[in-house]
PAKEPA-244566 format. One record per atom (N, C-alpha, C): x, y, z. Coordinates in steps of 0.05 Angstrom, whole numbers, plus 32768, in hexadecimal, padded with zeros to 4 digits. Layout:
// PAKEPA-244566
XYZ...
//
This chain:
// PAKEPA-244566
7EE4808A7F8B7EF080897F737F0E807E7F717F1C80847F887F3A807E7F8A7F3680627F9F7F3E804D7F977F3680367FA77F4B801F7FA47F6180257F977F73800D7F927F8A800B7FA77F8A7FF67FB77F9C7FED7FCB7FA280007FE57F8A800E7FED7F8F801D80067F9F800E801E7F9A7FFA801D7FA57FE680347FC37FE380337FCE7FE9801B7FED7FE880197FF5800580197FE98017800B7FF2803480087FEE804580227FD7803E80327FD4804B80457FCD806A803E7FD9807B804B7FD4809880467FEE80A380347FFD8091802A80178098801C8017809A7FFF7FFC80967FF37FF780997FD57FDF80A47FD07FDD80AC7FB67FC680B87FAA7FBC80A27F9E7FA480987FA87F9680807F9E7F8380877F877F7F80747F727F6D807B7F5E7F6180607F537F4C80607F447F4280477F3A7F54803F7F227F6280267F237F7180207F0E7F6480167EF67F4B80157EF57F3B800E7EDD7F2F80277ED27F3680407EDC7F2780587ECF7F42806C7EC67F45806C7EAB7F5C807E7EA67F59809C7EB07F4080A67EB07F3C80C27EBA7F4280C47ED77F3C80B07EE97F4680B47F047F6780B27F077F72809E7EF27F8F80A07EF47F9980B77EEB7F8F80C57EDA7F9C80DD7ECD7F9880F47EE07F8080F47EEF7F7A81097F037F8B810A7F1B7F9280ED7F227FA980EA7F3A7FC080F57F307FCB80EB7F187FE780F37F0F7FE881117F0D7FD2811D7EFF7FD5813C7EFA7FD7814C7F187FC981417F2D7FC6814C7F447FE181467F507FED81317F528008812D7F5C801E813C7F4E801D813F7F358032814E7F26803181687F2D801A81747F31801781927F368015819B7F558016818C7F65801181937F7F802B818C7F93803E819E7F96805681967FA4805281907FC08040819C7FCB803981977FE9802E817A7FEC801F81727FD8801681567FDA802B81417FD6804081487FC6805681387FBE806581367FD9806B814A7FE5807C814D7FFE806A8139801680518140801580428130802880428115802680408107800E803E80ED8005805B80E1800B806E80F08006808C80E6800A808D80E18029808680F18039808B80F08059807780D98060806280D58054804D80BF805D805B80A58054806580A6803F8071808F803180898083804280998094804C80AD808D806180A28081807B808D80878083807E807A80998073805F80928068805C807880598047806C806A8033806D80818035806080968021805A809B8012807580968018809080A0800D80A3808A7FF780A780737FFA80A1805E7FE680A480637FCC809680727FCE807D80787FB6806F80987FB1806C80A07F98806E80BD7F93806E80BA7F74806980D17F6B805A80D57F50804F80D47F41806D80E07F47808380E57F3A809C80C97F3580A680B87F4A80A880987F4880B4808C7F3380A3808F7F36808680807F27807580887F09807580A27F03807680A97EE7807A80A27EDE809780A17EED80AE809A7EE580C5807D7EDE80C6806D7EEE80BA80507EEA80B8804A7ECD80A780577ECE808C80577EB5807F805B7E9E808E80727E9E809D80797E8780AB80637E7F80C2805A7E9580D280487E8E80E5802D7E8380D680267E8980C280127E7F80AF80147E6280AB802A7E5D809D80357E42809880337E2E80B3803E7E3980C7803F7E2980DF801F7E2380EC80107E3780EA7FF27E3580F27FE47E2180E07FE77E2280C77FDC7E1180B47FE57DF380B780007DEF80BC800C7DD880BF80017DCB80DA7FFD7DDA80F17FF67DD4810B7FD47DCB81097FCA7DD780F77FAB7DD480F37FA87DB780E57FB97DB380D17FB67D9880C27FC17D8380D27FD67D8880E47FDE7D7180F47FC97D67810B7FBD7D7B81137FAC7D76812A7F917D6E8127
//
């Protein structure tokens, strides 16, 4: 039921079906009413943000560009 972008959110979010209003409402209600869940997700989010950075993204993009360029030239 909850399937949107788990590869980005990891364990740091309550995931729900973005095309199902009931799924969204259930996740929002759960998050609003569960203080322990809120605290847990905040802590997990602090860890998850280290996975993504502009520096890492730029480096990976540049590596991809170089690889594509080398493939075309060879």
